[in-house]
C-alpha positions as CSV (number, residue, x, y, z in Angstrom):
1,M,25.8,119.8,77.0
2,L,30.0,120.5,77.2
3,N,30.9,123.1,75.4
4,L,34.0,123.5,74.0
5,S,34.2,127.6,73.8
6,N,33.7,127.5,78.1
7,K,36.5,124.9,78.3
8,L,39.9,126.5,80.5
9,I,42.6,125.5,82.6
10,D,42.0,126.1,86.0
11,Q,44.6,125.6,88.3
12,V,48.5,123.4,87.7
13,L,50.1,122.1,90.8
14,F,53.9,121.3,90.5
15,V,55.8,118.9,92.4
16,I,59.4,117.5,92.7
17,G,59.8,114.7,95.5
18,Y,63.6,114.9,97.3
19,T,65.1,112.1,99.4
20,R,64.2,113.7,103.2
21,D,66.0,116.9,103.8
22,S,65.1,116.9,108.0
23,T,67.0,120.9,107.8
24,I,64.7,122.4,105.1
25,R,63.8,125.1,107.7
26,T,67.4,125.6,108.3
27,K,67.3,127.2,104.8
28,Q,64.6,129.7,104.8
29,F,66.7,132.2,103.6
30,D,68.0,130.8,100.8
31,I,65.0,129.1,99.7
32,E,64.1,132.9,99.4
33,K,66.6,133.9,97.0
34,A,66.7,131.2,95.1
35,L,62.7,132.1,94.0
36,L,63.6,135.8,93.7
37,P,63.3,135.0,89.9
38,L,59.5,133.7,90.3
39,I,58.6,134.7,93.8
40,D,59.5,138.2,95.1
41,G,58.7,138.8,98.6
42,P,59.4,137.4,102.2
43,S,58.4,133.4,103.2
44,I,56.7,132.0,106.4
45,N,58.7,129.6,108.2
46,T,56.3,126.9,110.0
47,N,58.7,126.4,112.5
48,L,56.9,122.4,112.9
49,P,59.4,120.2,114.8
50,D,61.7,118.4,113.0
51,D,60.3,114.8,113.4
52,F,56.9,115.8,112.8
53,N,54.7,114.5,109.5
54,A,57.8,115.4,106.9
55,Q,55.2,116.2,104.3
56,A,53.8,119.4,105.8
57,A,55.1,122.7,105.0
58,R,58.1,123.8,106.5
59,V,58.7,127.0,104.3
60,S,55.8,129.0,102.0
61,L,56.4,132.2,99.9
62,S,53.2,133.0,97.6
63,R,52.5,136.2,95.4
64,G,49.3,136.7,93.6
65,R,48.2,133.8,92.0
66,L,52.4,131.5,92.5
67,S,52.5,130.2,96.2
68,V,55.5,127.6,96.5
69,H,55.4,125.2,99.6
70,F,58.6,123.1,100.6
71,S,58.2,120.2,102.9
72,Q,61.1,117.6,104.1
73,V,60.3,115.6,100.6
74,T,59.0,117.9,98.2
75,A,58.6,121.4,96.8
76,Q,54.9,122.3,95.3
77,L,54.0,125.0,93.0
78,K,50.3,125.9,92.3
79,I,49.4,128.5,89.8
80,D,45.9,129.9,89.8
81,I,45.0,130.6,86.5
82,D,43.7,134.8,85.3
83,N,40.6,133.5,82.4
84,T,39.7,136.9,82.9
85,N,41.5,138.5,79.6
86,G,40.5,135.6,76.7
87,K,43.9,134.2,75.9
88,S,43.8,130.6,74.5
89,I,44.9,127.6,76.0
90,E,47.7,127.7,73.7
91,V,49.1,131.5,75.3
92,I,48.5,129.9,78.7
93,R,50.2,126.4,78.4
94,D,53.7,128.5,77.2
95,S,52.9,130.9,80.3
96,I,53.0,127.9,82.5
97,A,55.7,125.6,81.2
98,K,57.6,129.4,81.5
99,K,56.7,129.3,85.2
100,I,57.2,126.1,86.2
101,N,60.8,125.8,83.6
102,L,61.9,128.4,86.2
103,F,60.3,127.3,89.2
104,Q,62.9,123.7,88.3
105,T,65.7,126.5,87.9
106,C,65.2,127.7,91.3
107,V,64.6,124.0,93.2
108,D,68.1,123.4,91.8
109,K,69.7,125.8,93.6
110,I,68.5,124.4,96.4
111,I,68.1,120.4,96.4
112,P,71.1,119.2,94.1
113,H,69.7,117.6,91.7
114,E,71.3,114.1,92.2
115,Q,69.1,114.4,95.5
116,Q,65.7,115.2,93.5
117,R,62.9,111.8,92.5
118,E,59.6,111.9,91.1
119,R,58.4,114.8,89.7
120,G,54.4,115.7,89.3
121,L,52.4,118.2,87.3
122,V,48.5,118.1,88.3
123,L,46.0,119.9,85.7
124,S,42.8,121.0,85.9
125,A,40.5,121.8,83.4
126,L,36.7,123.3,83.2
127,Y,34.0,122.2,81.0
128,S,31.7,125.0,82.6
129,I,27.9,124.2,82.2
130,D,25.4,126.5,82.3
131,S,23.4,125.8,85.5
132,T,19.9,127.4,84.1
133,K,19.6,125.3,81.6
134,Y,21.3,121.8,83.3
135,S,20.8,120.1,87.1
136,D,23.1,118.8,88.9
137,E,21.2,115.3,88.7
138,A,21.7,116.1,84.7
139,I,25.6,116.3,85.2
140,F,26.2,112.8,87.0
141,E,23.8,111.5,84.1
142,Y,26.0,113.0,81.4
143,I,29.4,112.0,83.8
144,Q,27.5,108.3,84.0
145,S,26.9,107.6,80.4
146,N,30.7,108.8,79.3
147,F,32.5,106.5,81.5
148,F,30.5,103.6,82.8
149,K,29.1,100.9,80.8
150,V,26.9,99.7,84.0
151,S,22.8,99.7,84.2
152,P,21.9,102.6,86.7
153,L,19.3,101.0,89.7
154,G,17.7,105.0,89.8
155,K,18.4,108.7,89.0
156,P,22.0,108.9,89.4
157,A,22.7,111.4,92.8
158,S,26.4,111.8,92.5
159,A,29.1,110.5,89.8
160,Q,33.0,110.5,89.8
161,F,35.1,109.1,87.5
162,N,38.9,108.0,87.8
163,I,41.5,105.8,85.6
164,G,45.3,105.4,86.0
165,Y,48.1,104.4,83.2
166,K,51.4,103.3,83.0
167,T,52.9,104.6,79.9
168,N,55.3,102.6,77.7
169,D,57.8,105.0,78.8
170,N,57.2,104.4,82.7
171,F,54.9,107.2,83.1
172,F,52.2,107.4,85.8
173,I,49.1,109.3,84.0
174,T,45.7,109.2,86.2
175,L,42.5,111.0,84.7
176,S,39.4,112.2,87.1
177,V,36.3,113.5,86.2
178,M,33.8,115.5,88.7
179,Q,31.2,117.8,88.8
180,Y,32.8,121.4,90.2
181,K,30.8,124.1,92.1
182,I,32.1,127.6,92.3
183,A,29.7,129.9,94.7
184,G,29.3,133.6,96.1
185,G,28.5,136.7,97.8
186,E,28.9,137.6,100.8
187,I,29.3,135.5,104.0
188,P,27.5,138.3,106.8
189,A,28.6,138.8,110.2
190,I,27.6,136.0,112.8
191,S,27.6,135.5,116.6
192,D,30.1,132.7,117.7
193,R,27.0,131.2,118.5
194,Q,24.9,131.5,114.7
195,S,25.7,129.4,112.2
196,F,26.1,129.9,108.0
197,D,24.8,127.4,105.8
198,L,27.6,128.0,102.9
199,M,25.3,126.0,100.2
200,S,23.4,128.8,100.7
201,L,25.4,131.3,99.0
202,P,25.1,131.3,94.9
203,V,26.8,129.7,92.6
204,I,28.6,131.7,89.9
205,D,29.8,128.8,87.7
206,S,29.3,124.8,87.8
207,G,30.6,122.3,85.6
208,I,32.4,119.0,84.8
209,E,36.2,119.3,85.9
210,L,38.6,116.6,84.2
211,K,42.0,116.7,86.1
212,I,45.0,115.3,83.9
213,D,47.7,114.0,86.7
214,V,51.0,113.1,85.4
215,N,54.1,111.8,87.6
216,S,57.4,110.0,86.5
217,R,57.4,107.6,90.0
218,P,58.1,104.6,88.1
219,L,61.4,106.4,86.5
220,V,62.6,106.6,90.2
221,D,65.9,104.9,90.5
222,M,65.5,103.3,87.1
223,E,68.9,103.6,85.2
224,D,67.3,105.0,82.5
225,Q,65.9,107.8,83.8
226,Q,65.1,110.6,81.8
227,T,67.6,113.9,81.9
228,D,65.3,115.8,81.5
229,V,62.1,114.8,83.0
230,T,60.1,118.1,84.3
231,T,59.8,119.3,80.4
232,A,58.1,115.2,79.5
233,I,55.6,115.9,81.6
234,L,54.5,119.0,80.8
235,K,54.5,118.0,77.0
236,K,52.4,115.3,77.9
237,S,50.4,117.2,79.6
238,F,49.1,119.8,77.3
239,D,49.1,117.6,74.6
240,F,46.6,115.4,76.8
241,V,45.0,118.6,77.5
242,I,44.6,120.2,74.3
243,D,44.3,117.5,71.7
244,E,42.7,114.8,73.3
245,A,40.9,116.3,76.1
246,D,37.7,116.5,74.3
247,K,37.4,113.5,72.6
248,F,38.1,111.7,75.9
249,M,34.9,114.0,77.5
250,G,33.0,113.1,75.0
251,L,32.8,116.3,72.6
252,Q,33.9,114.8,69.9
253,K,33.8,110.8,67.9
């Protein structure tokens, strides 16, 4: 069912946590200046009250497939990957690492290093499946047979697998497997009293998604905390997606 040639990296989310800064919204133009090497463009201030949810975005910037959000407790970079040019995963890996390391350098100009806490990277890898050959039920059966050692009660109507680990060097790694679907087509113009069923849009891509979440939360406040956590997280994430993911997904025995 799964085909190595259809494997791709779809999206990467990198987050830097820090000690709460309730004045982060007042640093909007400092953030713009610091992020210039990565995103050259104006920012948006959400103008939320300082006592509102600390995790809500206060300052946002975006350009093309990159977007950045600063809240009172995190700085977040999202990278949507362009897979239309046929670049290898190794080339994409190097491009992602370059952007994330640059983002870390930019954030260092806004949030002092000693105030930064955990870092985390969530990488989404897609294994596309021909929906004309395999039904939703077949995908759910594949997930169940590969990740669950229980007797089915019937035909699987849904399936999702999730497991987390703490490594010997004090990182959390969480692996999640689920079905994904991408719909396409135009949404017709409708009046206020009309409704439109998004499920009626044609499916242009579907398959199984593997999410790899690596974060350094166990290292926070530890005396032996690594000085270059960002590099360590990048290495762990891509070592898994390149060297281990296919075996984990049942493609290699």
